N, C-alpha and C positions, 0 to 999 in steps of 0.2 A: 494257469490253464482253467479254460471257460469249460463248461459241463457243455457237449451238443443236446441232449435232454432238456437242461431244466436253463441251460444258460447261466449261472451261474458261478462264481470263480470262485477256485481251490488252488492249493500248494501246487507248486512245479513238478515236486513229486510226488505225486498222490496217484493212485493206482486207480482207486474208484472216487465217488462225489460222493462231497461231506453230504450231502443233499440230497440226493435221488439214488444214494448205489450205483448209478450209472457207469460202467466201466470207462477210464479215461483213455484216449489213444493218445502217442506220447506226439503224434504230427499236430495239435491243436497247439494254440499259441495267442492269450492272452493280449498278444498287441494285434490280429489281426481280428478278433471282435472286437466290438464296444463293451464296456464295462457294465453290469447293469446294475441298477440302484438297488442298494440295500433294502430287503423287506424291515419293517416297523417289530420291534420287539413283540415277542409272543408269550402272551400270561399262561402259566400251570401246565396240563395238559396237552397243549395247540401245537406247543413246540414238537411234541412228539407226533406227532398226526401224520408230517410230510411224509412217514415212509406208507403210512396207509391210504394214500391219496389216488386217485386212480389218475392216469395217463392224460393228456388234453387231446380234444377229439382229433382222430387221425392219427395217432400215433400208436405205436408199440408198445406195451410195456417191456421194460429191460431191465433186470434185474444181474446184482452181482452173484459171482458163483460161491457158494458156501464155503467148503473146506476142502476143495480139490487144486490141481493144478500151482500154482504161484503162490501158496498160503505160508505166511508165517509161522512159523514152529517154538518160537520164544515160549508162547503160553504153555506148550504141554512140557516143552524143559520147565517150568515155572513150579507144574505142578510136581512134576517127578522129586524136583530135588527140594520141594516143601516133604513129601513123602520120605524123602531121605532123610531131611531134619528129624524128622518125626521119631525114627527109630535109632539114630546112633549119632548124626555129625551135629545136631544143634544150626550155631549162627555159622560154622564152615558153609553148608548150603543153604541157610534162611537167607541170608543177606544176597546170594545172589540169586536164588528165589524171588524177592523182592525187588531186585534190580531191573529183570528179565521182565515181572509183573509188568513193571511201570513203564516200563519202553512201550512195550505191546500194546497198553494201553494208552501210550501217546501215538503209536501207529494208528491202531484202530480212530481214533480222531482227528487223525491229521488224513485219514482215508487209503491208507497203506495198507493196513491188512484189514480183511472183512469183518463185519459188524460181530456176526455170531461166534467170535472168538474171546469180546469181553468178558464172560465169564473168566476161562481159565488165566486170562488177565488179572481178575478183580482175586481170584483164590491164591496166585501167586504171589500179589501184592499184599495179600493180608495176611494168606499163610504164612510166609516169609517172615515179617516181623514178628507177629507169634510164638513163630518158633524157634527165631534168634531170641527173644524174650525168655521165653520159658527155656532155652538149653544155657544160658547164662545165668539165670538164677539154681537153674541145675548144679552148675559146677560151684557155684559158690555155697550151695548147702555141701556137695559130695567134701569140696574144701574147709569148710569147718567142721564136717564130722571128719574127716579125718584129721586136722590137727587137734581136736579133742581128743582121739583114741590113742595119741601116742604117749606113750608113758612119759612123767615129768622126770625129767633128771636136775638134780641139784647139787 
């Protein structure tokens, strides 16, 4: 799908342009427009500068919606699972939190979710990993303690 704002190619199921965050409409088709030449690789901080560039002369700036309407709730659910894993469930909620965080990060990178949810996806991914590891270590520790506290029958 070609963005009407910056004329760059995006994946077919993207809701927002990966480069300029403009909403993409379903009526656009990559076969109707010429494929743009890819930009040369950029170094360092210049790569993230594309979000701060003013629109070309004669065009009005378009912004992707923040956290309303059709946003994806995987990031929020991932954080909830991490919190539940901290208090009671360990890997039973940590692993799904990590998976949901990873899925949400991929959706953001592909332009299917708003960029402002990236921190929630990262907390879900890394928090789920940490909660799973700590929960597993805690279970083994409790298993060893319970085995050590049993009376020996000879």
